[in-house]
Structures are given as C-alpha cells and as structure tokens.
OpenMM code with the backbone's topology and positions (N, CA, C; nanometers):
from openmm import Vec3, app, unit

residues = "MET THR THR ASP LYS ALA HIS ALA LYS ARG ILE VAL ASP LEU VAL ILE SER MET ASP PRO ILE ILE ASN GLU LEU LEU ASP GLN VAL ARG LEU ILE GLN ASP THR GLN LEU SER SER GLU LEU THR HIS SER VAL THR GLU ILE MET GLY HIS ALA MET LEU GLY ILE LEU VAL PRO LEU GLU GLN ILE PHE PRO ASP LEU ASN PRO GLU LYS".split()
positions = [
    Vec3(-0.6011, 0.3060, -2.1580),
    Vec3(-0.6814, 0.4101, -2.0970),
    Vec3(-0.5908, 0.5007, -2.0137),
    Vec3(-0.6038, 0.6274, -2.0300),
    Vec3(-0.5286, 0.7217, -1.9498),
    Vec3(-0.6183, 0.7793, -1.8412),
    Vec3(-0.5558, 0.8461, -1.7490),
    Vec3(-0.6306, 0.9082, -1.6401),
    Vec3(-0.5851, 1.0520, -1.6252),
    Vec3(-0.6709, 1.1343, -1.5719),
    Vec3(-0.6287, 1.2714, -1.5462),
    Vec3(-0.5681, 1.2787, -1.4063),
    Vec3(-0.5048, 1.3905, -1.3782),
    Vec3(-0.4331, 1.4056, -1.2524),
    Vec3(-0.5261, 1.3947, -1.1317),
    Vec3(-0.6440, 1.4510, -1.1391),
    Vec3(-0.7375, 1.4450, -1.0262),
    Vec3(-0.7769, 1.3008, -0.9941),
    Vec3(-0.7985, 1.2222, -1.0976),
    Vec3(-0.8340, 1.0813, -1.0768),
    Vec3(-0.7156, 1.0053, -1.0178),
    Vec3(-0.5971, 1.0311, -1.0707),
    Vec3(-0.4764, 0.9663, -1.0187),
    Vec3(-0.4554, 1.0028, -0.8718),
    Vec3(-0.4784, 1.1302, -0.8365),
    Vec3(-0.4628, 1.1727, -0.6978),
    Vec3(-0.5624, 1.1014, -0.6079),
    Vec3(-0.6829, 1.0839, -0.6537),
    Vec3(-0.7835, 1.0124, -0.5732),
    Vec3(-0.7388, 0.8689, -0.5469),
    Vec3(-0.6832, 0.8044, -0.6486),
    Vec3(-0.6339, 0.6678, -0.6330),
    Vec3(-0.5184, 0.6644, -0.5341),
    Vec3(-0.4235, 0.7564, -0.5491),
    Vec3(-0.3093, 0.7637, -0.4572),
    Vec3(-0.3589, 0.7866, -0.3141),
    Vec3(-0.4515, 0.8783, -0.2978),
    Vec3(-0.5057, 0.9056, -0.1640),
    Vec3(-0.5725, 0.7820, -0.1038),
    Vec3(-0.6432, 0.7063, -0.1842),
    Vec3(-0.7070, 0.5844, -0.1349),
    Vec3(-0.6038, 0.4807, -0.0911),
    Vec3(-0.4992, 0.4649, -0.1699),
    Vec3(-0.3928, 0.3707, -0.1323),
    Vec3(-0.3290, 0.4149, -0.0008),
    Vec3(-0.2983, 0.5430, 0.0098),
    Vec3(-0.2367, 0.5950, 0.1323),
    Vec3(-0.3308, 0.5785, 0.2514),
    Vec3(-0.4600, 0.5924, 0.2287),
    Vec3(-0.5560, 0.5793, 0.3384),
    Vec3(-0.5616, 0.4374, 0.3940),
    Vec3(-0.5079, 0.3421, 0.3204),
    Vec3(-0.5052, 0.2034, 0.3682),
    Vec3(-0.3991, 0.1823, 0.4761),
    Vec3(-0.3036, 0.2732, 0.4900),
    Vec3(-0.1930, 0.2560, 0.5841),
    Vec3(-0.2377, 0.2211, 0.7263),
    Vec3(-0.3296, 0.2956, 0.7864),
    Vec3(-0.3682, 0.2613, 0.9240),
    Vec3(-0.4303, 0.1215, 0.9342),
    Vec3(-0.5070, 0.0824, 0.8361),
    Vec3(-0.5699, -0.0501, 0.8374),
    Vec3(-0.4643, -0.1589, 0.8219),
    Vec3(-0.3725, -0.1374, 0.7300),
    Vec3(-0.2641, -0.2343, 0.7087),
    Vec3(-0.1794, -0.2464, 0.8350),
    Vec3(-0.1502, -0.1333, 0.8991),
    Vec3(-0.0713, -0.1372, 1.0226),
    Vec3(-0.1445, -0.2117, 1.1330),
    Vec3(-0.2738, -0.1894, 1.1455),
    Vec3(-0.3526, -0.2625, 1.2446),
    Vec3(-0.3561, -0.4118, 1.2119),
    Vec3(-0.3689, -0.4427, 1.0838),
    Vec3(-0.3667, -0.5823, 1.0413),
    Vec3(-0.2343, -0.6479, 1.0798),
    Vec3(-0.1237, -0.5781, 1.0547),
    Vec3(0.0074, -0.6321, 1.0930),
    Vec3(0.0168, -0.6516, 1.2441),
    Vec3(-0.0315, -0.5553, 1.3196),
    Vec3(-0.0296, -0.5684, 1.4658),
    Vec3(-0.1054, -0.6932, 1.5099),
    Vec3(-0.2223, -0.7157, 1.4519),
    Vec3(-0.3029, -0.8321, 1.4895),
    Vec3(-0.2377, -0.9626, 1.4468),
    Vec3(-0.1809, -0.9640, 1.3287),
    Vec3(-0.1146, -1.0850, 1.2794),
    Vec3(0.0047, -1.1202, 1.3679),
    Vec3(0.0759, -1.0187, 1.4120),
    Vec3(0.1945, -1.0430, 1.4959),
    Vec3(0.1583, -1.0941, 1.6347),
    Vec3(0.0326, -1.0805, 1.6745),
    Vec3(-0.0122, -1.1329, 1.8043),
    Vec3(-0.0385, -1.2834, 1.8009),
    Vec3(-0.0426, -1.3406, 1.6823),
    Vec3(-0.0679, -1.4846, 1.6699),
    Vec3(0.0504, -1.5598, 1.7302),
    Vec3(0.0214, -1.6509, 1.8198),
    Vec3(0.1272, -1.7225, 1.8912),
    Vec3(0.1986, -1.8253, 1.8047),
    Vec3(0.1303, -1.8795, 1.7080),
    Vec3(0.1931, -1.9747, 1.6153),
    Vec3(0.2876, -1.8943, 1.5256),
    Vec3(0.4169, -1.9046, 1.5529),
    Vec3(0.5137, -1.8203, 1.4841),
    Vec3(0.5183, -1.8453, 1.3336),
    Vec3(0.4989, -1.9686, 1.2931),
    Vec3(0.5001, -1.9975, 1.1500),
    Vec3(0.3803, -1.9313, 1.0815),
    Vec3(0.2631, -1.9449, 1.1392),
    Vec3(0.1443, -1.8828, 1.0829),
    Vec3(0.1582, -1.7303, 1.0839),
    Vec3(0.2050, -1.6754, 1.1948),
    Vec3(0.2242, -1.5319, 1.2049),
    Vec3(0.3203, -1.4832, 1.0962),
    Vec3(0.4264, -1.5557, 1.0759),
    Vec3(0.5252, -1.5200, 0.9738),
    Vec3(0.4655, -1.5255, 0.8337),
    Vec3(0.3894, -1.6296, 0.8052),
    Vec3(0.3261, -1.6434, 0.6739),
    Vec3(0.2273, -1.5295, 0.6480),
    Vec3(0.1478, -1.4979, 0.7486),
    Vec3(0.0498, -1.3911, 0.7326),
    Vec3(0.1182, -1.2544, 0.7215),
    Vec3(0.2232, -1.2337, 0.7996),
    Vec3(0.2999, -1.1090, 0.7895),
    Vec3(0.3562, -1.0937, 0.6497),
    Vec3(0.4077, -1.2007, 0.5952),
    Vec3(0.4604, -1.1978, 0.4588),
    Vec3(0.3508, -1.1591, 0.3595),
    Vec3(0.2341, -1.2158, 0.3756),
    Vec3(0.1227, -1.1833, 0.2856),
    Vec3(0.0831, -1.0368, 0.2954),
    Vec3(0.0787, -0.9844, 0.4161),
    Vec3(0.0428, -0.8438, 0.4335),
    Vec3(0.1492, -0.7539, 0.3713),
    Vec3(0.2763, -0.7868, 0.3897),
    Vec3(0.3813, -0.7047, 0.3295),
    Vec3(0.3784, -0.7136, 0.1774),
    Vec3(0.3358, -0.8263, 0.1241),
    Vec3(0.3187, -0.8363, -0.0217),
    Vec3(0.2071, -0.7435, -0.0690),
    Vec3(0.0990, -0.7361, 0.0065),
    Vec3(-0.0097, -0.6438, -0.0269),
    Vec3(0.0442, -0.5007, -0.0313),
    Vec3(0.1207, -0.4643, 0.0696),
    Vec3(0.1778, -0.3304, 0.0759),
    Vec3(0.2701, -0.3055, -0.0440),
    Vec3(0.3513, -0.4043, -0.0756),
    Vec3(0.4433, -0.3910, -0.1884),
    Vec3(0.3713, -0.3765, -0.3206),
    Vec3(0.2676, -0.4550, -0.3395),
    Vec3(0.1897, -0.4454, -0.4637),
    Vec3(0.1215, -0.3094, -0.4752),
    Vec3(0.0700, -0.2600, -0.3644),
    Vec3(0.0058, -0.1285, -0.3670),
    Vec3(0.1076, -0.0208, -0.4025),
    Vec3(0.2268, -0.0314, -0.3458),
    Vec3(0.3295, 0.0690, -0.3716),
    Vec3(0.3834, 0.0578, -0.5139),
    Vec3(0.4319, -0.0595, -0.5484),
    Vec3(0.4971, -0.0768, -0.6786),
    Vec3(0.3994, -0.0879, -0.7945),
    Vec3(0.2815, -0.1398, -0.7670),
    Vec3(0.1863, -0.1618, -0.8747),
    Vec3(0.0883, -0.0484, -0.8975),
    Vec3(0.0739, 0.0383, -0.7972),
    Vec3(-0.0234, 0.1470, -0.8093),
    Vec3(0.0436, 0.2835, -0.7946),
    Vec3(0.1083, 0.3060, -0.6797),
    Vec3(0.1644, 0.4385, -0.6544),
    Vec3(0.2769, 0.4754, -0.7505),
    Vec3(0.3728, 0.3861, -0.7667),
    Vec3(0.4884, 0.4180, -0.8521),
    Vec3(0.4467, 0.4503, -0.9956),
    Vec3(0.3629, 0.3676, -1.0594),
    Vec3(0.3235, 0.4034, -1.1964),
    Vec3(0.2507, 0.5373, -1.2067),
    Vec3(0.1637, 0.5662, -1.1108),
    Vec3(0.0916, 0.6937, -1.1151),
    Vec3(0.1849, 0.8114, -1.0883),
    Vec3(0.2815, 0.7929, -0.9988),
    Vec3(0.3755, 0.8998, -0.9693),
    Vec3(0.4752, 0.9207, -1.0837),
    Vec3(0.4951, 0.8197, -1.1664),
    Vec3(0.5787, 0.8382, -1.2848),
    Vec3(0.5074, 0.9266, -1.3868),
    Vec3(0.3766, 0.9127, -1.3945),
    Vec3(0.2986, 0.9954, -1.4850),
    Vec3(0.2816, 1.1362, -1.4282),
    Vec3(0.2549, 1.1440, -1.2978),
    Vec3(0.2322, 1.2716, -1.2290),
    Vec3(0.3290, 1.2816, -1.1113),
    Vec3(0.4551, 1.3191, -1.1344),
    Vec3(0.5564, 1.3210, -1.0276),
    Vec3(0.5182, 1.4063, -0.9070),
    Vec3(0.4413, 1.5107, -0.9276),
    Vec3(0.4075, 1.5974, -0.8152),
    Vec3(0.3035, 1.5362, -0.7204),
    Vec3(0.2538, 1.4158, -0.7518),
    Vec3(0.1651, 1.3471, -0.6594),
    Vec3(0.2416, 1.2934, -0.5384),
    Vec3(0.3738, 1.2841, -0.5522),
    Vec3(0.4566, 1.2396, -0.4403),
    Vec3(0.5227, 1.3615, -0.3786),
    Vec3(0.4730, 1.4066, -0.2637),
    Vec3(0.5267, 1.5289, -0.2036),
    Vec3(0.6718, 1.5149, -0.1571),
    Vec3(0.7202, 1.3923, -0.1446),
    Vec3(0.8578, 1.3700, -0.0994),
    Vec3(0.9593, 1.3906, -0.2122),
    Vec3(0.9132, 1.4033, -0.3352),
    Vec3(1.0059, 1.4207, -0.4477),
    Vec3(1.0238, 1.5663, -0.4802),
] * unit.nanometer
topology = app.Topology()
chain = topology.addChain("A")
for resn in residues:
    res = topology.addResidue(resn, chain)
    for name in ("N", "CA", "C"):
        topology.addAtom(name, app.Element.getBySymbol(name[0]), res)
C-alpha cells in the first residue's frame, strides 16, 4: 500500500507531536529513586523514540524527502 504526501505528512506530524509527551515521560521516569528501575524504564522510552524515528519517520522521509525541513 502506498500513501500520498498529505497522508505521510499527517503521520510525520503526529509522530513529532509525541515529543512533549515523551519528554515528560522521561522526566517522570528519571524521578524514580530506584536507579535500576529508572534505567530500565528510560531504556524502554528511548526505544519507543528510536522506533518512531527509524520505523516511521525515516521511511516516510525517504519517500518524501521534503517532509524533513532539516534536509
């Protein structure tokens, strides 16, 4: 299944809109006093971020390079 540019942009915008929530989640996880638990949860959150970037944004930006304003 292919997508048009407008649909791809909506997906990219949704992923980007997760940034403030992910950052707040990281802030809260880092407040956990149990360092091992905090570390494990931080790792999980960074994996979520990585999957969103590498699994969603990168493939869409390869199809529509102008969706990434930094390029």
